[in-house]
Each structure stands twice: as C-alpha cells, then as structure tokens.
C-alpha positions as CSV (number, residue, x, y, z in Angstrom):
1,X,91.1,58.9,-70.6
2,X,91.4,55.9,-72.6
3,X,94.5,54.1,-71.5
4,X,96.6,52.2,-73.9
5,X,95.6,48.9,-72.3
6,X,91.9,49.7,-73.2
7,X,92.8,50.7,-76.9
8,X,94.9,47.6,-77.3
9,X,91.6,45.5,-76.5
10,X,89.6,47.7,-78.6
11,X,91.7,47.2,-81.3
12,X,91.6,43.6,-80.8
13,X,87.9,43.4,-80.6
14,X,86.9,45.7,-83.4
15,X,89.9,44.4,-85.6
16,X,87.8,43.9,-88.7
17,X,84.9,46.3,-87.9
18,X,83.4,48.9,-90.6
19,X,81.2,51.8,-89.8
20,X,77.9,52.7,-91.5
21,X,76.1,55.9,-91.1
22,X,72.6,54.4,-91.5
23,X,70.9,57.7,-91.0
24,X,71.5,61.2,-90.1
25,X,69.5,64.6,-90.1
26,X,69.5,67.7,-88.0
27,X,67.8,65.9,-85.1
28,X,69.5,62.4,-85.1
29,X,72.2,60.1,-86.3
30,X,72.5,56.3,-86.3
31,X,75.8,54.7,-86.7
32,X,76.2,51.0,-87.3
33,X,80.0,49.6,-86.2
34,X,80.1,45.9,-86.8
35,X,81.9,43.0,-88.6
36,X,80.3,42.0,-91.7
37,X,78.4,38.8,-91.5
38,X,78.8,38.4,-88.0
39,X,76.7,40.2,-84.8
40,X,80.0,39.5,-82.7
41,X,80.6,42.9,-81.3
42,X,78.5,44.6,-83.3
43,X,77.2,48.3,-81.8
44,X,74.8,50.7,-82.8
45,X,74.8,54.5,-81.6
46,X,71.8,56.5,-81.7
47,X,72.5,59.9,-81.3
48,X,69.7,62.5,-80.2
49,X,71.3,65.7,-81.5
50,X,69.2,68.2,-79.5
51,X,69.1,66.4,-76.3
52,X,72.6,65.2,-76.4
53,X,71.3,61.8,-75.4
54,X,73.7,58.7,-76.6
55,X,71.8,55.1,-77.0
56,X,74.1,52.3,-77.5
57,X,72.6,49.0,-77.9
58,X,74.1,45.7,-79.5
59,X,76.3,42.6,-78.5
60,X,78.2,44.4,-75.8
61,X,74.7,45.4,-74.0
62,X,72.6,48.4,-73.9
63,X,73.1,52.2,-72.5
64,X,71.8,55.3,-72.5
65,X,74.0,58.2,-71.8
66,X,72.6,61.7,-71.3
67,X,75.1,64.8,-71.7
68,X,71.9,67.3,-71.7
69,X,73.4,69.5,-74.3
70,X,73.3,69.6,-77.7
71,X,75.6,67.3,-79.4
72,X,76.5,67.1,-83.0
73,X,78.6,63.6,-83.9
74,X,81.9,65.7,-83.6
75,X,81.1,66.9,-80.0
76,X,80.0,63.2,-78.8
77,X,83.1,62.1,-80.2
78,X,85.1,64.4,-78.0
79,X,82.9,63.7,-75.2
80,X,83.4,59.8,-75.4
81,X,87.1,60.1,-75.2
82,X,87.0,59.7,-71.0
83,X,85.2,56.6,-70.2
84,X,85.3,57.9,-66.6
85,X,83.6,61.1,-67.4
86,X,81.1,59.3,-69.8
87,X,80.2,57.0,-66.9
88,X,78.9,60.0,-65.0
89,X,76.6,60.5,-67.8
90,X,75.3,57.2,-68.1
91,X,71.6,56.9,-67.4
92,X,71.0,53.0,-67.2
93,X,73.2,50.1,-68.1
94,X,74.0,46.8,-66.2
95,X,77.4,46.8,-64.5
96,X,78.8,50.6,-64.5
97,X,82.1,49.3,-62.6
98,X,83.5,46.5,-61.7
99,X,85.4,45.6,-58.0
100,X,88.0,43.2,-58.7
101,X,89.9,41.9,-55.9
102,X,93.3,42.9,-57.8
103,X,92.1,46.2,-58.0
104,X,90.9,46.8,-54.4
105,X,94.4,45.1,-53.2
106,X,95.6,48.1,-55.7
107,X,93.7,51.0,-53.9
108,X,94.0,49.4,-50.2
109,X,98.0,49.5,-50.8
110,X,98.0,53.2,-52.2
111,X,95.8,54.1,-49.0
112,X,98.2,52.3,-46.5
113,X,100.8,54.1,-48.0
114,X,98.9,57.5,-48.1
115,X,97.2,56.9,-44.5
116,X,100.0,55.4,-42.9
117,X,97.3,52.4,-41.7
118,X,98.8,49.6,-39.6
119,X,96.3,47.2,-41.2
120,X,97.2,43.9,-43.3
121,X,96.3,44.9,-46.7
122,X,94.9,41.2,-48.0
123,X,92.8,41.3,-44.6
124,X,91.2,44.9,-45.5
125,X,90.8,43.9,-49.3
126,X,88.9,40.9,-48.6
127,X,86.6,42.7,-46.5
128,X,86.0,45.2,-49.0
129,X,85.2,42.4,-51.5
130,X,82.8,40.8,-49.0
131,X,81.1,44.4,-49.0
132,X,80.9,44.6,-52.7
133,X,79.6,41.1,-53.0
134,X,77.1,41.8,-50.3
135,X,78.5,39.6,-48.0
136,X,79.4,42.0,-45.5
137,X,76.4,44.2,-44.7
138,X,76.3,47.9,-44.5
139,X,76.6,48.2,-40.7
140,X,79.8,45.9,-40.7
141,X,81.2,47.8,-43.7
142,X,80.5,51.3,-41.8
143,X,82.6,49.8,-38.9
144,X,85.4,49.1,-40.9
145,X,85.3,52.5,-42.5
146,X,85.3,54.1,-39.6
147,X,88.0,52.0,-38.2
148,X,90.0,52.7,-41.1
149,X,89.2,56.4,-40.9
150,X,87.5,56.9,-44.1
151,X,84.1,58.2,-45.1
152,X,81.4,55.5,-46.2
153,X,81.5,57.2,-49.9
154,X,85.4,56.5,-50.2
155,X,85.2,53.0,-49.0
156,X,82.4,52.3,-51.3
157,X,84.8,53.1,-54.2
158,X,87.8,51.0,-53.1
159,X,88.5,48.9,-55.9
160,X,86.0,50.5,-58.5
161,X,87.0,50.7,-62.2
162,X,84.8,51.8,-65.2
163,X,83.3,48.5,-66.6
164,X,85.2,47.3,-69.9
165,X,82.1,47.4,-71.8
166,X,81.7,51.2,-71.3
167,X,85.0,51.6,-72.0
168,X,84.4,49.7,-75.3
169,X,81.5,51.7,-76.1
170,X,83.6,54.9,-75.6
171,X,86.3,53.3,-78.0
172,X,84.0,51.9,-80.3
173,X,82.0,55.1,-80.9
174,X,85.5,57.0,-81.8
175,X,86.9,54.2,-84.2
176,X,83.1,54.2,-85.9
177,X,83.3,58.2,-86.5
178,X,86.7,58.0,-87.6
179,X,85.8,55.0,-89.8
180,X,83.2,57.5,-91.2
181,X,85.8,60.1,-92.8
C-alpha cells in the first residue's frame, strides 16, 4: 500500500506536474507526467494494453513492469496502488530495494522480540548491513543466519524496503491518470 509518508513525498516532488495523454489506441497508451519547462521529476508511462506491460522512463530512471494480463489505463491505475506488489512485477530496473541501517535495526528489533533472541541488536544489524554491502560473504552470512535460527531467504530480506523511486513511479502514475480526468 501507498503510505502517508510516500504520498507526502510525491506531493512535494510532483507539486506542479501536469499529465498529458500523448497517444492512445486499443493497443497502447502514452502518458507524460511533468512540470512545464523542466525535465526534473518528469516521467513518461508507456502502457502495452494487450500484454499489461508498463514501461516507465524519465528523470526518475527506467523500469519495465509486466503484469501479464490485458490492462487498460483504469486497470493499471488499480495495480499501481501497491508499490510492494508492483515491485514483484518489475522485470528490469536499477535498485529494486534499499537496505538502510535504520530499517535493518527496526527489523532486527522486531525479530528479537518475536524470537526472543539474546543477541545485541546493533551488532546483528551491522553484520546484516555488511552482508547487503557485500562486505560479509555468503558463507559468513549463512553462519549468522543459522546462529540466529532463520532461513537464509529471511536473513536476506532483513531491512529490505521498496526503493523510493518505485514508490514515486506508482504514485506518479496514479496522479497522472487522475490529472487526465
């Protein structure tokens, strides 16, 4: 779901944006979402209605979402309501997720409560961050996960958050469609 924090950030970044339906037919649609006279935070959404693919390009980077079903602008509007779901449909992009120390610490604190670990939160958090940064190798990470009593796939997701760019793409698409009405 789109959080209040994400929405507030998007409102600031897209404050003066206007949407333009550049092209639409039965097969495709192109929507531009930008502030007049600048490319800052400008986004172009290209929708393949038959395949349910959404290509996003512009100042916020490039990504290709593939929902694998027919999708009108209205259907895509509802699909882009949840960045967590949308990222699962992302086929290519830079940085799908972020792994910030504060998020890692938050997740580790929750796991300490849930599993009753007797580990120091900051030490475990630093080791998880080292893993995500490529400093702590896979073998050591597997040992740590085993020591913590979690599967490696759960260990790898500690601190994982959908990248803000993807959230902005989702919110921007919905705001652009709203602007077409």
